[in-house]
KEKE-3310 file (N, C-alpha, C; in steps of 0.2 Angstrom, whole numbers, plus 5000, padded with zeros to 4 digits):
npx = (5036:5039:5028:5033:5026:5012:4996:4984:4967:4955:4938:4921:4915:4922:4919:4921:4934:4939:4937:4946:4958:4960:4964:4976:4992:4992:4985:4994:5005:5000:4997:5010:5014:5021:5014:5002:4985:4975:4958:4947:4931:4924:4912:4911:4916:4908:4897:4884:4868:4863:4874:4879:4889:4891:4885:4876:4884:4892:4886:4878:4873:4874:4874:4883:4895:4908:4910:4921:4923:4921:4931:4943:4943:4943:4956:4965:4963:4967:4980:4986:4989:4999:4996:5006:5011:5012:4998:4988:4977:4965:4960:4953:4960:4973:4991:4997:4996:5010:5021:5034:5030:5024:5036:5043:5034:5035:5048:5052:5052:5061:5070:5077:5072:5066:5053:5038:5034:5022:5007:4993:4977:4965:4948:4938:4921:4905:4904:4915:4928:4927:4936:4945:4950:4958:4967:4973:4975:4978:4993:4998:4992:4984:4980:4973:4971:4965:4950:4934:4929:4917:4921:4935:4939:4942:4954:4962:4964:4972:4983:4987:4990:5000:5011:5012:5018:5030:5037:5050:5050:5037:5033:5034:5044:5059:5064:5053:5045:5054:5054:5041:5030:5033:5042:5055:5054:5049:5038:5033:5041:5034:5025:5025:5019:5017:5006:5020:5016:5001:4986:4994:5001:5017:5028:5041:5057:5069:5065:5064:5076:5087:5097:5102:5108:5104:5090:5088:5093:5084:5071:5074:5075:5062:5055:5059:5054:5040:5037:5040:5031:5018:5019:5027:5030:5036:5049:5057:5061:5066:5079:5091:5104:5118:5118:5105:5098:5103:5097:5084:5084:5086:5074:5059:5054:5039:5025:5031:5033:5034:5044:5038:5032:5038:5049:5067:5080:5091:5109)
npy = (4962:4958:4961:4969:4965:4954:4954:4943:4944:4938:4939:4943:4953:4959:4971:4982:4985:4990:5004:5011:5006:5010:5023:5036:5033:5019:5016:5020:5012:5000:5002:5003:4990:4987:4983:4970:4965:4952:4948:4939:4931:4924:4918:4911:4899:4891:4877:4875:4879:4891:4899:4900:4907:4908:4904:4899:4901:4888:4883:4893:4911:4928:4934:4929:4916:4915:4902:4888:4879:4886:4896:4888:4881:4892:4898:4887:4883:4894:4896:4884:4869:4864:4882:4893:4904:4918:4919:4930:4934:4946:4953:4959:4953:4951:4953:4970:4981:4990:5002:4995:4982:4982:4985:4973:4963:4967:4963:4954:4959:4962:4970:4962:4949:4934:4931:4938:4945:4938:4939:4934:4939:4937:4942:4945:4943:4948:4939:4934:4922:4905:4896:4887:4891:4901:4893:4883:4887:4901:4910:4922:4934:4950:4965:4981:4991:4995:4992:4989:4986:4984:4974:4965:4971:4985:4985:4977:4985:4995:4988:4984:4997:5003:4994:4994:5008:5005:4999:4999:5013:5015:5028:5045:5053:5045:5045:5046:5038:5035:5047:5048:5049:5037:5029:5031:5028:5039:5053:5063:5078:5095:5102:5115:5126:5137:5152:5161:5168:5168:5174:5181:5172:5166:5156:5146:5155:5147:5138:5146:5149:5144:5137:5121:5112:5117:5117:5103:5100:5107:5101:5088:5090:5096:5084:5076:5084:5085:5071:5069:5078:5072:5058:5051:5038:5032:5036:5027:5017:5022:5025:5034:5047:5052:5066:5069:5064:5072:5084:5081:5080:5093:5098:5108:5106:5097:5107:5119:5130:5124:5122:5128:5124:5134:5138:5138:5129:5138:5140)
npz = (4879:4895:4910:4925:4937:4941:4946:4952:4955:4966:4967:4971:4965:4952:4944:4953:4952:4939:4936:4944:4941:4928:4929:4932:4939:4939:4928:4918:4920:4917:4903:4899:4900:4912:4923:4926:4928:4933:4934:4942:4944:4957:4957:4945:4947:4954:4957:4957:4950:4954:4957:4970:4983:4996:5013:5028:5044:5052:5069:5071:5072:5066:5049:5034:5027:5016:5005:5005:4993:4979:4980:4982:4970:4961:4963:4962:4949:4942:4947:4949:4958:4971:4974:4963:4967:4980:4990:4994:5007:5010:5025:5041:5051:5048:5045:5048:5035:5029:5023:5023:5023:5010:5002:5005:5000:4986:4984:4975:4963:4948:4935:4927:4927:4921:4921:4928:4944:4953:4961:4971:4976:4987:4990:5003:5009:5017:5032:5032:5026:5024:5037:5033:5021:5025:5032:5023:5011:5009:5010:5014:5026:5025:5033:5030:5040:5056:5056:5050:5034:5020:5011:5003:4992:4991:5000:4993:4981:4988:4991:4978:4972:4981:4979:4965:4964:4968:4957:4945:4934:4935:4941:4936:4942:4945:4958:4965:4974:4985:4992:4997:5011:5025:5017:5020:5033:5040:5040:5026:5021:5021:5006:4993:4981:4967:4969:4976:4987:4996:5001:5010:5016:5015:5005:5013:5013:5011:5001:4989:4987:4979:4984:4983:4992:5005:5004:5003:5016:5024:5020:5025:5038:5042:5039:5049:5060:5057:5059:5072:5078:5074:5072:5083:5086:5075:5075:5082:5076:5064:5052:5057:5057:5068:5069:5065:5076:5086:5082:5084:5098:5102:5100:5105:5122:5129:5129:5125:5112:5096:5081:5066:5049:5041:5047:5051:5059:5069:5065)
capx = (5039:5035:5027:5037:5022:5005:4991:4978:4962:4949:4933:4914:4914:4926:4917:4923:4941:4942:4937:4952:4964:4960:4966:4983:4998:4991:4983:4999:5009:4997:4998:5017:5016:5025:5009:4996:4979:4969:4951:4944:4925:4924:4906:4912:4919:4903:4895:4877:4864:4862:4881:4880:4896:4891:4881:4876:4889:4890:4886:4873:4875:4871:4879:4885:4902:4910:4911:4927:4924:4923:4937:4949:4942:4945:4963:4969:4963:4971:4988:4989:4988:4997:4997:5013:5014:5010:4991:4986:4970:4963:4957:4955:4964:4979:4996:4996:5000:5014:5027:5039:5027:5024:5043:5044:5030:5038:5055:5054:5052:5067:5070:5081:5069:5062:5045:5035:5032:5015:5004:4986:4974:4958:4944:4933:4915:4901:4906:4922:4929:4927:4942:4949:4954:4964:4972:4976:4975:4981:5000:4999:4986:4985:4975:4975:4969:4961:4943:4930:4925:4911:4924:4942:4941:4946:4960:4966:4966:4977:4989:4989:4993:5007:5016:5014:5022:5038:5039:5054:5047:5029:5032:5037:5050:5061:5065:5047:5044:5059:5052:5035:5029:5035:5046:5061:5053:5047:5033:5036:5041:5029:5026:5023:5019:5015:5010:5024:5012:4994:4983:4998:5005:5022:5032:5047:5062:5073:5063:5065:5083:5091:5103:5098:5109:5101:5084:5088:5093:5078:5066:5075:5073:5055:5053:5060:5049:5033:5036:5041:5025:5012:5020:5033:5031:5040:5056:5060:5064:5069:5086:5094:5111:5119:5116:5098:5096:5104:5092:5077:5085:5085:5067:5057:5050:5032:5021:5034:5031:5038:5046:5033:5035:5042:5055:5073:5084:5097:5115)
capy = (4964:4955:4965:4967:4961:4953:4953:4939:4946:4934:4943:4942:4960:4962:4977:4987:4987:4993:5012:5014:5003:5014:5030:5038:5029:5012:5014:5021:5006:4995:5004:5003:4984:4986:4979:4967:4963:4948:4949:4932:4931:4918:4915:4907:4892:4888:4871:4874:4883:4898:4902:4902:4907:4909:4900:4901:4898:4882:4885:4899:4918:4932:4935:4923:4915:4913:4894:4887:4876:4890:4900:4884:4880:4897:4900:4882:4883:4899:4896:4877:4866:4870:4888:4894:4911:4919:4920:4935:4935:4953:4952:4963:4949:4950:4958:4976:4983:4996:5003:4990:4976:4983:4984:4965:4960:4969:4961:4949:4963:4963:4971:4957:4943:4931:4930:4943:4943:4936:4939:4933:4942:4935:4947:4942:4947:4945:4939:4932:4916:4899:4896:4882:4895:4904:4888:4879:4891:4908:4910:4928:4938:4957:4970:4988:4995:4992:4994:4985:4988:4979:4968:4965:4974:4991:4983:4974:4991:4998:4984:4985:5004:5003:4990:4998:5013:5002:4996:5004:5016:5017:5035:5049:5054:5038:5045:5049:5033:5036:5053:5048:5047:5031:5026:5031:5028:5046:5057:5067:5085:5100:5104:5122:5127:5144:5157:5161:5171:5167:5177:5183:5166:5165:5149:5147:5157:5143:5135:5150:5152:5141:5133:5115:5108:5120:5115:5096:5100:5109:5095:5082:5092:5096:5077:5074:5088:5082:5064:5070:5080:5068:5050:5050:5031:5029:5037:5022:5012:5025:5025:5041:5049:5055:5073:5069:5062:5077:5088:5079:5081:5099:5101:5110:5101:5097:5113:5124:5131:5120:5125:5126:5123:5140:5140:5134:5129:5142:5137)
capz = (4886:4901:4916:4931:4942:4939:4952:4952:4959:4966:4970:4969:4962:4948:4942:4957:4950:4932:4936:4948:4937:4922:4930:4934:4939:4938:4921:4913:4922:4913:4896:4898:4901:4918:4928:4923:4933:4931:4938:4942:4947:4960:4955:4939:4949:4958:4954:4957:4945:4956:4958:4977:4985:5004:5017:5035:5048:5058:5076:5072:5072:5061:5043:5030:5027:5010:5004:5003:4986:4974:4981:4981:4963:4957:4965:4960:4942:4939:4949:4950:4965:4976:4970:4961:4969:4986:4989:5000:5010:5014:5031:5047:5056:5045:5046:5047:5029:5029:5017:5024:5021:5003:5000:5006:4995:4980:4984:4969:4957:4945:4927:4923:4928:4914:4924:4932:4950:4953:4968:4971:4982:4989:4993:5007:5010:5022:5039:5030:5022:5028:5040:5029:5016:5028:5035:5018:5004:5009:5012:5018:5028:5026:5035:5029:5046:5062:5056:5046:5028:5018:5007:5003:4986:4993:5002:4987:4977:4991:4990:4971:4971:4984:4975:4958:4964:4969:4951:4942:4928:4936:4942:4932:4945:4947:4965:4969:4979:4990:4996:5000:5018:5027:5012:5024:5040:5042:5036:5021:5022:5018:4999:4992:4974:4965:4970:4982:4993:4995:5007:5015:5018:5010:5005:5016:5009:5009:4995:4984:4988:4974:4987:4984:4998:5010:5003:5005:5023:5027:5020:5030:5046:5042:5039:5056:5064:5057:5062:5079:5080:5072:5074:5086:5087:5070:5076:5086:5071:5058:5051:5058:5058:5074:5068:5065:5083:5090:5080:5088:5105:5103:5099:5112:5127:5129:5131:5122:5105:5091:5074:5061:5042:5038:5052:5050:5065:5069:5065)
cpx = (5035:5033:5032:5032:5015:5001:4985:4973:4956:4944:4926:4912:4920:4926:4920:4931:4942:4942:4944:4958:4965:4961:4973:4989:4997:4989:4989:5005:5007:4998:5005:5020:5021:5020:5004:4992:4975:4964:4948:4937:4924:4917:4906:4915:4914:4900:4887:4874:4864:4868:4881:4887:4896:4885:4881:4882:4887:4890:4881:4877:4873:4876:4879:4893:4903:4912:4918:4928:4925:4929:4943:4949:4946:4953:4967:4968:4967:4979:4990:4988:4995:4999:5004:5015:5011:5003:4990:4978:4969:4958:4959:4960:4971:4985:4996:5000:5004:5018:5032:5036:5027:5031:5044:5040:5033:5045:5057:5054:5059:5067:5073:5078:5066:5055:5044:5034:5025:5012:4997:4983:4966:4953:4938:4927:4911:4905:4914:4922:4930:4935:4947:4953:4960:4969:4976:4976:4979:4988:5002:4992:4987:4979:4977:4974:4965:4953:4941:4927:4921:4915:4931:4944:4945:4953:4965:4969:4972:4984:4992:4993:4999:5012:5017:5018:5030:5041:5043:5050:5040:5028:5036:5044:5053:5063:5060:5045:5047:5057:5046:5035:5030:5040:5053:5060:5050:5041:5037:5036:5036:5030:5023:5023:5017:5008:5014:5021:5005:4990:4987:5002:5011:5026:5039:5053:5067:5071:5063:5072:5088:5096:5100:5102:5106:5093:5083:5089:5087:5072:5068:5073:5065:5052:5053:5055:5042:5032:5036:5034:5019:5013:5026:5035:5035:5047:5060:5064:5066:5076:5089:5101:5112:5117:5109:5095:5097:5099:5086:5078:5084:5079:5064:5053:5042:5029:5025:5033:5036:5039:5040:5036:5039:5048:5062:5076:5090:5103:5118)
cpy = (4961:4960:4963:4964:4960:4951:4949:4940:4940:4937:4941:4949:4963:4969:4983:4989:4991:5001:5014:5011:5006:5021:5030:5033:5022:5011:5016:5015:5001:4996:5003:4995:4983:4982:4976:4965:4958:4947:4942:4933:4924:4914:4910:4900:4889:4882:4871:4880:4891:4902:4904:4902:4909:4905:4902:4897:4892:4885:4891:4906:4921:4931:4928:4922:4913:4906:4893:4883:4881:4894:4895:4882:4886:4898:4893:4881:4888:4898:4889:4875:4862:4876:4890:4901:4912:4921:4925:4935:4942:4952:4956:4960:4949:4954:4964:4978:4990:4996:4997:4984:4976:4982:4976:4961:4961:4967:4957:4953:4964:4964:4966:4950:4940:4930:4936:4941:4943:4936:4938:4936:4940:4940:4944:4946:4944:4945:4936:4926:4911:4897:4891:4886:4898:4899:4884:4881:4898:4907:4917:4932:4946:4961:4977:4993:4991:4995:4989:4988:4982:4973:4970:4969:4981:4990:4980:4980:4994:4995:4985:4992:5005:4999:4993:5004:5011:4999:5001:5006:5018:5024:5039:5052:5047:5039:5046:5045:5034:5042:5052:5046:5040:5027:5026:5030:5033:5048:5062:5075:5089:5102:5111:5122:5135:5145:5157:5164:5170:5169:5179:5178:5165:5159:5152:5150:5153:5139:5139:5152:5149:5137:5126:5111:5111:5117:5107:5096:5102:5104:5089:5084:5093:5089:5075:5077:5085:5075:5065:5073:5075:5061:5049:5042:5028:5031:5032:5018:5015:5025:5032:5041:5052:5062:5074:5068:5068:5083:5087:5081:5088:5102:5103:5105:5102:5103:5119:5125:5128:5124:5123:5125:5128:5142:5135:5134:5133:5138:5137)
cpz = (4891:4907:4922:4937:4939:4945:4949:4957:4959:4970:4968:4965:4957:4945:4946:4955:4944:4933:4940:4943:4931:4923:4933:4933:4937:4931:4916:4914:4917:4905:4894:4898:4908:4924:4924:4929:4930:4936:4936:4946:4951:4959:4949:4941:4954:4954:4954:4951:4947:4958:4965:4980:4993:5007:5024:5039:5053:5065:5077:5072:5066:5055:5040:5029:5019:5010:5002:4995:4981:4974:4979:4973:4959:4957:4961:4952:4939:4941:4950:4957:4967:4971:4968:4963:4976:4985:4996:5002:5013:5019:5037:5052:5054:5048:5044:5040:5030:5023:5017:5021:5012:4999:5000:5001:4988:4979:4977:4963:4954:4937:4924:4924:4922:4915:4928:4939:4950:4960:4967:4977:4982:4993:4996:5007:5016:5029:5038:5026:5027:5030:5037:5024:5019:5030:5029:5012:5004:5012:5016:5020:5029:5028:5033:5035:5051:5061:5051:5040:5025:5014:5006:4996:4987:4996:4997:4983:4981:4990:4983:4970:4974:4981:4968:4959:4966:4962:4947:4936:4929:4937:4937:4935:4947:4954:4969:4975:4985:4995:4999:5008:5019:5022:5016:5031:5043:5038:5032:5023:5019:5010:4999:4984:4973:4967:4976:4988:4991:5001:5012:5018:5013:5011:5009:5011:5007:5002:4989:4983:4982:4977:4988:4990:5004:5010:5005:5013:5026:5026:5024:5037:5046:5042:5046:5061:5064:5060:5069:5082:5079:5073:5076:5087:5081:5071:5079:5081:5064:5058:5051:5059:5066:5074:5068:5073:5087:5089:5084:5095:5107:5101:5105:5116:5126:5131:5128:5114:5101:5085:5070:5054:5039:5041:5050:5057:5064:5068:5071)
residu = (MET:LEU:PRO:ALA:ILE:ARG:PHE:GLU:ILE:PHE:THR:LEU:PHE:PRO:GLU:VAL:PHE:GLU:PRO:TYR:LEU:GLN:THR:SER:ILE:ILE:GLN:ARG:ALA:ARG:GLN:ARG:SER:LEU:VAL:GLU:VAL:GLY:LEU:HIS:ASN:ILE:ARG:ASP:TRP:THR:SER:ASP:ARG:HIS:HIS:ILE:THR:ASP:ASP:GLU:PRO:PHE:GLY:GLY:GLY:GLY:GLY:MET:VAL:MET:LYS:PRO:GLU:PRO:ILE:PHE:ALA:ALA:VAL:GLU:ARG:VAL:LEU:GLY:SER:PRO:PRO:SER:CYS:PRO:VAL:ILE:LEU:LEU:THR:PRO:GLN:GLY:ARG:PRO:PHE:THR:GLN:ALA:VAL:ALA:LYS:GLU:LEU:ALA:GLY:GLY:ILE:SER:PRO:ASP:SER:ASP:LEU:PRO:LEU:ARG:LEU:ALA:LEU:ILE:CYS:GLY:ARG:TYR:GLU:GLY:VAL:ASP:GLU:ARG:VAL:ARG:GLN:HIS:LEU:ALA:THR:VAL:GLU:ILE:SER:ILE:GLY:ASP:TYR:VAL:ILE:THR:GLY:GLY:GLU:LEU:ALA:ALA:LEU:VAL:VAL:ILE:ASP:ALA:LEU:THR:ARG:LEU:VAL:PRO:GLY:ALA:LEU:GLY:ASP:PRO:ASP:GLY:ALA:ALA:ASP:ASP:SER:HIS:ALA:SER:GLY:LEU:LEU:GLU:TYR:PRO:HIS:TYR:THR:ARG:PRO:ALA:GLU:PHE:ARG:GLY:TRP:ARG:VAL:PRO:ASP:VAL:LEU:VAL:SER:GLY:ASP:HIS:ALA:ARG:ILE:ALA:ARG:TRP:ARG:ARG:GLU:GLN:SER:LEU:LEU:ARG:THR:TRP:GLN:ARG:ARG:PRO:ASP:LEU:LEU:ALA:ASN:ALA:PRO:LEU:THR:ASP:SER:GLU:ARG:GLN:PHE:LEU:ALA:ARG:LEU:PRO:ALA:GLU:GLY:GLU:PRO:ALA:LEU:ASP:ALA:GLY:GLN:GLU:GLU:GLU:GLU)
# end
């Protein structure tokens, strides 16, 4: 059985990946041959006896820059020249990674395909990679947020995790990914579990009513409400029905008390 997707990871620290890849959803997806991950140590493609992968930047300044030679050698040896699949450079200067971008990258996943979708991810370190990697090797640049972390390994794991969740069969609930926050352009509705009452706080009556149509409506409205309260910027591009837009228009004006997770709008 061929996997649905194979990730080729180019990094100076492959040992960072295995603990996370051996847990939870990703581990099960790998065990079921839905996902494969190839880890490639960039140091293995250096040509000097000290396996040097970085050097001082031209023009001076602090920090070190990852050299182009071992990165090009690693990627081209594994993927061919030119590379046979998209090459993603994880960088704070890249395109912001969102659920929409995850779906876009996963668009080549098909259970009927003779070949798995293949994606390569280059993990930068230090001050970053030589600009020629960005210009002549990477085909996609991805940022996981407007902040700086020590290296691209954590960012690569974020991309792997998000895309794995989109592989058919990777989640126990086949519709689970569709309900996640951002999957529909909105934040997810509140969740409750047993006990029905905890420290005097009760689960909303609708969730124990057994009325599935009413529950579905409550969840959708709570998703709209939570997005309106916490991320109103998402509403501009969310796919909404006319009735949902009317629901949002009836929400309290600024300064008035808003519905909470336990309330339902009156009929």
